[in-house]
C-alpha positions in Angstrom: -17.4 -132.8 -5.0 -15.7 -136.1 -4.3 -17.7 -139.3 -4.3 -17.6 -141.7 -1.4 -16.6 -144.7 -3.6 -16.1 -144.9 -7.3 -17.1 -147.9 -9.4 -15.5 -148.2 -12.8 -13.5 -150.7 -14.8 -10.4 -150.1 -12.6 -11.9 -149.4 -9.1 -14.2 -151.8 -7.4 -14.3 -150.3 -3.9 -18.0 -149.3 -4.2 -19.2 -152.9 -4.7 -17.0 -154.0 -1.8 -18.4 -151.3 0.5 -21.9 -152.4 -0.3 -21.2 -156.1 0.2 -19.4 -155.4 3.5 -22.3 -153.5 4.9 -24.8 -156.0 3.6 -22.8 -158.8 5.3 -22.8 -156.8 8.6 -26.4 -155.9 8.6 -27.7 -159.4 7.6 -25.6 -161.3 10.1 -26.4 -158.9 12.9 -30.2 -159.0 12.2 -30.0 -162.8 12.0 -28.3 -163.1 15.4 -30.8 -160.5 17.0 -33.9 -162.3 15.6 -32.5 -165.6 16.7 -31.9 -164.3 20.3 -35.4 -162.7 20.4 -37.1 -165.8 19.2 -35.2 -168.2 21.5 -34.8 -165.8 24.5 -35.7 -168.3 27.2 -34.2 -171.3 25.4 -30.7 -170.2 24.6 -28.2 -173.1 24.3 -24.7 -173.9 23.3 -25.4 -173.4 19.6 -26.4 -169.8 20.3 -23.2 -169.2 22.1 -21.3 -170.5 19.1 -23.4 -168.3 16.8 -22.5 -165.3 19.0 -18.8 -166.2 18.9 -19.0 -166.5 15.1 -20.7 -163.1 15.0 -17.8 -161.5 17.0 -15.4 -163.0 14.5 -17.5 -161.6 11.7 -17.3 -158.1 13.3 -13.5 -158.5 13.3 -13.5 -159.5 9.6 -15.8 -156.6 8.7 -13.7 -154.0 10.6 -10.5 -155.3 8.9 -12.2 -155.0 5.5 -13.3 -151.5 6.3 -9.8 -150.5 7.4 -8.4 -151.9 4.2 -11.0 -150.1 2.1 -10.2 -146.8 3.8 -6.5 -147.4 3.0 -6.9 -148.3 -0.7 -8.3 -151.8 -1.1 -10.0 -152.3 -4.5 -8.7 -149.0 -5.8 -6.2 -149.0 -8.6 -5.3 -145.3 -8.6 -5.7 -145.0 -12.3 -7.1 -141.6 -13.2 -6.4 -140.1 -9.7 -5.2 -136.5 -9.6 -2.1 -137.6 -7.7 -1.2 -140.3 -10.3 -1.7 -143.1 -7.8 -3.7 -143.8 -4.7 -5.1 -141.1 -2.5 -1.8 -140.5 -0.7 0.1 -140.0 -4.0 1.9 -143.3 -4.0 1.3 -145.3 -7.1 2.4 -148.6 -5.5 4.7 -149.5 -8.4 8.4 -148.7 -8.3 10.0 -147.2 -11.4 13.1 -148.7 -13.0 16.3 -146.6 -12.4 
């Protein structure tokens, strides 16, 4: 059975997945609690915080896209000899 993310001396994608989801959950919870506490007193700073949260979502989704496509994976020890699509990412000399 294949693991979701492997963490060893060559591959660090598991730690990056964890940090990405922690970032997403902490920032979302902070904005939600802030909106709940200041519901009737929302101001310009809350609008700026929501805009920053939208930018954070874009950042997180780009990191997740990169992780799915091989970010933080070296391909060492893969059955294909490279990344999951079989391309090692290093060109061989002629």
